[in-house]
C-alpha positions in Angstrom: -16.5 -4.3 -6.4 -17.0 -2.0 -8.7 -14.8 1.1 -8.7 -13.1 3.7 -10.5 -8.9 3.6 -10.6 -7.6 6.2 -9.2 -4.0 6.0 -9.8 -1.0 3.1 -10.4 2.3 3.8 -9.0 5.8 1.5 -9.9 5.2 1.2 -13.2 8.4 2.0 -15.3 11.3 4.1 -14.4 11.2 6.9 -13.1 8.6 5.8 -10.9 5.5 8.2 -11.3 2.5 8.6 -9.8 -0.2 9.5 -11.5 -2.7 12.3 -10.2 -6.1 12.7 -11.9 -9.0 10.5 -12.5 -12.4 11.3 -14.3 -13.2 14.0 -12.4 -9.7 15.6 -13.2 -8.2 16.1 -16.4 -4.9 17.1 -15.6 -3.4 13.6 -15.5 0.0 15.3 -13.6 2.9 12.9 -13.2 4.6 13.3 -10.5 8.2 11.9 -9.7 8.2 10.4 -6.2 11.7 10.0 -5.8 11.9 14.1 -5.6 10.1 14.2 -2.5 13.3 14.8 -0.1 13.5 11.1 0.9 16.5 8.7 0.7 15.5 6.5 -2.1 17.9 4.4 -4.3 16.0 1.9 -5.8 16.6 0.6 -9.3 15.0 -1.4 -12.0 14.8 -5.0 -12.0 12.9 -7.4 -14.0 10.0 -8.3 -14.2 7.0 -5.6 -14.2 10.0 -2.8 -14.3 9.5 -3.4 -10.6 11.3 -1.5 -7.9 13.7 -2.8 -5.3 13.6 -1.6 -1.9 16.2 -2.1 0.7 14.8 -1.6 4.6 18.5 -1.5 6.0 18.7 2.1 4.3 15.2 3.2 4.8 14.0 3.2 1.2 10.7 4.2 0.3 8.5 6.7 -1.9 6.3 9.1 -0.6 3.8 11.8 -2.0 1.8 14.6 -0.1 -1.9 13.7 0.6 -4.6 14.3 -1.8 -8.5 13.9 -2.1 -7.4 10.6 -4.5 -5.7 9.3 -1.7 -8.1 9.6 0.5 -10.4 7.4 1.7 -13.0 7.7 4.6 -16.0 5.7 4.5 -15.8 4.1 1.2 -14.9 1.4 -1.1 -11.3 0.9 -1.8 -9.0 -1.5 -3.0 -5.2 -2.0 -3.7 -3.6 -4.3 -5.9 0.3 -4.9 -6.1 2.8 -7.8 -7.0 5.3 -8.1 -3.9 8.8 -9.9 -3.9 9.4 -10.1 -0.2 13.6 -10.5 0.3 14.2 -13.2 3.3 13.7 -11.4 6.5 12.4 -11.5 9.9 11.5 -8.3 10.2 8.0 -6.8 9.5 7.4 -4.8 6.3 5.2 -2.0 5.1 3.8 -2.1 1.6 1.4 1.3 1.1 0.3 3.5 4.4 -1.2 7.1 5.2 -0.3 6.3 9.0 1.9 8.5 11.4 1.9 6.0 14.2 -0.9 8.1 16.5 -4.4 7.2 15.7 -5.5 10.9 15.6 -3.9 10.7 12.6 -3.4 8.2 10.9 -5.4 6.3 7.9 -5.0 3.2 6.7 -1.7 0.7 6.1 -1.5 -2.6 4.6 1.9 -4.5 5.9 3.6 -7.9 6.2 3.8 -9.3 9.3 6.6 -11.3 9.9 5.1 -14.8 9.4 3.9 -13.1 5.9 0.9 -13.0 6.7 -1.0 -9.7 4.8 -1.9 -6.9 7.6 -4.9 -4.4 7.4 -5.1 -1.6 9.6 -7.8 1.1 9.2 -9.7 4.2 11.1 -7.8 6.6 12.9 -9.9 6.6 15.8 -10.2 2.9 16.8 -6.8 1.5 14.7 -8.5 -1.7 14.1 -6.3 -4.5 12.7 -7.3 -7.1 10.8 -4.8 -10.1 9.5 -5.2 -12.8 6.5 -4.6 -16.4 6.9 -2.4 -16.5 3.7 1.0 -16.6 3.6 3.0 -15.1 1.1 6.3 -16.8 -0.4 9.7 -15.0 0.3 12.0 -14.5 -2.5 9.0 -15.2 -5.1 6.6 -12.8 -6.8 3.1 -13.0 -4.9 0.0 -11.1 -6.3 -2.0 -9.2 -3.4 -5.1 -7.7 -3.4 -6.8 -6.2 -0.3 -9.8 -4.3 -0.7 -12.1 -2.6 1.9 -15.5 -3.1 1.3 -17.2 0.2 3.6 -20.2 -1.5 6.3 -19.1 -5.2 5.6 -15.3 -6.0 5.7 -11.7 -6.5 4.4 -11.2 -8.8 1.7 -7.6 -10.5 1.3 -6.6 -12.4 -2.0 -3.3 -13.8 -2.5 -1.7 -15.0 -6.1 -5.7 -15.4 -7.1 -6.4 -17.9 -4.6 -9.7 -18.3 -2.7 -10.8 -14.5 -1.2 -10.9 -14.5 2.4 -13.0 -12.2 4.0 -12.5 -10.7 7.5 -15.9 -9.0 9.1 -15.3 -5.1 9.5 -17.9 -2.5 9.8 -15.9 0.3 11.7 -15.4 2.4 8.5 -12.2 4.5 8.0 -11.4 8.6 8.6 -9.7 10.9 6.2 -6.5 12.3 7.5 -3.5 14.6 5.6 -0.7 12.2 6.8 1.5 11.4 3.4 1.0 8.5 1.4 3.9 6.1 1.3 5.1 3.1 -1.1 7.5 0.6 0.8 7.1 1.8 4.3 4.9 2.7 7.5 6.0 5.5 9.6 5.5 5.5 13.4 7.9 1.7 13.6 10.9 1.1 11.8 8.6 -1.2 9.1 10.2 -0.7 5.6 9.8 -3.5 2.7 12.7 -5.3 2.3 12.3 -6.6 -1.5 10.1 -5.6 -5.0 7.0 -3.8 -5.6 5.5 -3.7 -8.9 2.2 -2.4 -10.2 0.6 -1.1 -7.4 -2.6 0.1 -8.4 -5.1 1.9 -6.3 -9.1 2.1 -6.9 -12.1 3.7 -5.3 
């Protein structure tokens, strides 16, 4: 996928979200912990990672903006994920409200630790990868949306799994979250680091 880098999240302490791209020279830094949502994460090595605790519903949040909205475009997420042992599903990144009319996308881990990708507010199409993340260990995850072709998932640099999907995606104004998916009690229990977003 040929795309421009949009933002990196969870890169340092404090956790910062970088606005700005090749079309926006402001490059404003925003502290995600100032959005009014309880976040008591702490820096943990390596990579300046952030620890999320599902029991206390921890997540980062930022208001929607054009950099984070996708629609019928190519886009990709890359992240390091360290899922703590848990029997619950875990939210990683999302622009999702639980309603098909106002949701754009989300990336989760299901209870088996497969990567789950859902897109398109109208039809809410869900695709599940076959690869499994290892609990209590660092895993590198790449999720790509190739508009008109499908979704690709790569775990730990292994073979890329291509999943057919031609439904496109919508543009919605719901907030962008890191470490949770609203509309369900789906919070990450574990660490995230080097979360990047391209489109």
